[in-house]
N, C-alpha and C positions, 0 to 999 in steps of 0.2 A: 505493499499499499505506499502510496506518493502521499506523503506528508508535505501539506500547503505550506506556500512561502509565509503567508498572512498568520500573521499572531494575535495572540488577544491574552492579556495579564491573567491567569489565575491565581488563586492565592490555596495552598494546599499545606495540607499538617502532614507530617511524615513522623513516625519513631524514628528518636534520637538515634538505636542502634543502625538504625537503615540508612539516614541521614551520613551517619559518620562511614559507614562500609563505602556508599556511594563517592561521596569525596575522598577517600581515600583510593578506591579503584578507578574512577571516571574522573575528579578534580572537582571542584568547586564552579566554575567556570564553566562545566559542561555537562550542567546537571538536566538543564530546561531539555536540550536536545535528547539528552536519553532517554530522559521520563518520557518525553514524544514519541521518540520510536519504539520503546517498550509498551507504549499505550496503543499505539498501532498496531503491532503485534499481537494484543492481547485482545483488540477489538476483531482483527482478520478472525484469529481462534475461535471468537465468541460465535461468529458469524456462522463460520463453518459446522462449530457445533449445531447452533438453531438449523442451518439447512439439514442436517444430518438428522434431528429431530423431524423436520417437517415430512422428509422423505421416508421415514422410518415405516417398512410394508408396504414399499414399492414394489418390492421385488418380493414374488413367493415360489417355493419349489412346485407349489399347483399349476403355475404357470409356464415354469421351468424344469422339469421330469427330467429333462436329460444331462441339467449340471445337479444331480446327486450329489457326488461325489469327488473328491483331487482329481480321480482319474479321468472322470469324464468331463470333467472340465476341462484337462488339461487337451483330450479329444477333440472338446469341440473350437479349441482356441486354434490346437495346428490346422483343423480343417478352414475353418474360415480365415487362415494364416494362407491355405494353399490356395483359396479361392479370390483371394486378392490378388496372389502372386500369380495364379494365372490371367485375372483381368490386366493385369500391369504388362505381363508380357504380350496379352492380345493384343493390347492399346500400340503399345510400342512395335511390334509389327504390321499392325494396320497403317500407323505413319511413316512405316519405312515402306510400304508398298505403294503410297498415293503418289 
């Protein structure tokens, strides 16, 4: 996630030990940048978790009985890859013969 260059002043309260550790590792002059980047990463993680919650149950074994276990999934993936490769080769051959 790209953090905007526009900024707003925000008053935050942090635990003393966390602030000391930030000052030691990041430096007092870089705290805002560090906190903004960490917040952006956490917001992306939360959005991903919410998307997973919303899509829960979208896939079911009832609708995909051919994907019952790891062996069947591997077979299906190989089949799809072969099909895609054949399609690519066919498209390449078609371009050469034109």
